[in-house]
C-alpha positions as CSV (number, residue, x, y, z in Angstrom):
1,X,-2.3,-33.3,5.6
2,X,-5.3,-32.2,3.5
3,X,-6.4,-28.6,3.8
4,X,-9.8,-27.0,3.2
5,X,-8.4,-23.9,1.6
6,X,-10.4,-22.3,-1.2
7,X,-9.0,-22.4,-4.7
8,X,-6.6,-19.6,-5.7
9,X,-8.3,-16.3,-6.6
10,X,-7.1,-16.6,-10.2
11,X,-8.7,-20.0,-10.6
12,X,-11.9,-18.9,-9.0
13,X,-12.0,-15.8,-11.1
14,X,-11.3,-17.8,-14.3
15,X,-14.1,-20.3,-13.5
16,X,-16.4,-17.4,-12.7
17,X,-15.6,-15.7,-16.0
18,X,-15.9,-18.7,-18.1
19,X,-19.3,-19.7,-16.7
20,X,-20.7,-16.2,-17.0
21,X,-18.7,-14.8,-19.9
22,X,-21.6,-14.2,-22.2
23,X,-24.2,-13.6,-19.5
24,X,-23.8,-9.8,-19.2
25,X,-27.4,-9.1,-18.0
26,X,-27.0,-11.4,-15.0
27,X,-23.6,-10.0,-14.1
28,X,-25.0,-6.5,-14.4
29,X,-28.0,-7.4,-12.2
30,X,-25.8,-9.0,-9.6
31,X,-23.6,-5.8,-9.5
32,X,-26.8,-3.7,-9.1
33,X,-28.1,-5.9,-6.4
34,X,-24.8,-5.9,-4.5
35,X,-24.6,-2.1,-4.8
36,X,-28.1,-1.8,-3.4
37,X,-27.3,-4.1,-0.5
38,X,-24.1,-2.2,0.2
39,X,-26.0,1.1,0.2
40,X,-28.6,-0.2,2.6
41,X,-25.8,-1.5,5.0
42,X,-24.0,1.8,4.8
43,X,-27.2,3.6,5.6
44,X,-27.8,1.4,8.7
45,X,-24.2,2.0,9.9
46,X,-24.5,5.8,9.3
47,X,-27.8,5.9,11.2
48,X,-26.3,4.0,14.1
49,X,-23.4,6.4,14.3
50,X,-25.8,9.3,14.2
51,X,-27.9,7.9,17.0
52,X,-25.0,7.3,19.3
53,X,-25.0,9.9,22.1
54,X,-21.6,8.7,23.4
55,X,-20.1,9.3,20.0
56,X,-21.7,12.8,19.8
57,X,-20.2,13.7,23.2
58,X,-16.8,12.4,22.2
59,X,-16.9,14.5,18.9
60,X,-17.8,17.6,20.9
61,X,-14.9,17.0,23.3
62,X,-12.7,16.4,20.3
63,X,-13.7,19.6,18.7
64,X,-13.0,21.5,22.0
65,X,-9.6,19.8,22.2
66,X,-8.7,20.7,18.6
67,X,-9.7,24.4,19.3
68,X,-7.5,24.3,22.5
69,X,-4.6,22.8,20.6
70,X,-5.0,25.4,17.8
71,X,-4.8,28.2,20.5
72,X,-1.7,26.7,22.1
73,X,0.0,26.3,18.7
74,X,-0.8,29.9,17.8
75,X,0.7,31.1,21.2
76,X,3.8,29.1,20.6
77,X,4.2,30.3,17.1
78,X,4.0,33.9,18.3
79,X,6.6,33.2,21.0
80,X,8.9,31.6,18.3
81,X,8.2,34.1,15.5
82,X,11.9,35.0,15.1
83,X,12.9,31.3,14.9
84,X,10.1,30.5,12.5
85,X,11.0,33.4,10.2
86,X,14.7,32.3,10.3
87,X,13.6,28.8,9.4
88,X,11.6,30.0,6.5
89,X,14.6,32.0,5.2
90,X,16.9,28.9,5.6
91,X,14.4,26.8,3.7
92,X,14.3,29.3,0.8
93,X,18.1,29.5,0.9
94,X,18.4,25.7,0.9
95,X,16.0,25.4,-2.1
96,X,18.0,28.0,-4.0
97,X,21.3,26.3,-3.2
98,X,19.9,22.9,-4.3
99,X,18.8,24.4,-7.6
100,X,22.2,26.0,-8.1
101,X,23.9,22.7,-7.4
102,X,21.7,21.0,-10.0
103,X,22.4,23.8,-12.5
104,X,26.2,23.7,-12.1
105,X,26.2,19.9,-12.3
106,X,24.0,19.9,-15.4
107,X,26.3,22.6,-17.0
108,X,29.4,20.4,-16.3
109,X,27.5,17.3,-17.7
110,X,26.6,19.1,-20.9
111,X,30.3,20.2,-21.3
112,X,31.3,16.5,-21.0
113,X,33.1,17.1,-17.7
114,X,33.1,14.5,-14.9
115,X,30.8,15.3,-12.1
116,X,32.2,14.2,-8.7
117,X,31.0,15.3,-5.3
118,X,32.5,14.2,-2.0
119,X,31.5,15.6,1.4
120,X,33.6,16.3,4.5
121,X,33.2,12.6,5.6
122,X,34.6,11.3,2.3
123,X,31.1,10.1,1.3
124,X,30.9,10.2,-2.5
125,X,27.7,11.3,-4.3
126,X,26.8,10.5,-7.8
127,X,24.4,12.6,-9.9
128,X,20.9,11.4,-10.7
129,X,19.5,13.0,-13.8
130,X,15.8,13.9,-13.6
131,X,13.9,16.0,-16.0
132,X,10.6,17.5,-14.9
133,X,8.5,20.3,-16.3
134,X,6.6,23.1,-14.7
135,X,4.3,25.7,-16.1
136,X,5.8,29.0,-17.0
137,X,3.9,32.2,-16.4
């Protein structure tokens, strides 16, 4: 069954390139024309959005809802201040323990020792070596 599909992009691109390979001024002019047309279309769309009273009303409602949401979040954070503080301490502790685990594993690796890790469910973990750099103060 014959199809009316366009040629693959690569073929279309190669035909386009071969027919206009040495015609830089016309390609440049086409790019400038396309950019100008795109700019005009974007201006029309932007002006249409700006003229829409419904959209303005929705944006105002959205702003009010965001402010209301922010107030509720602040109240909840104040109610859960102890829990949030504990969570921050746990995050810092977790980060320190992860760094310690990496340091101990790297030390064992450098000594030529086997690095094995198995959790309480007998799941085995293998080390993944990653080197990254950070600025020192």
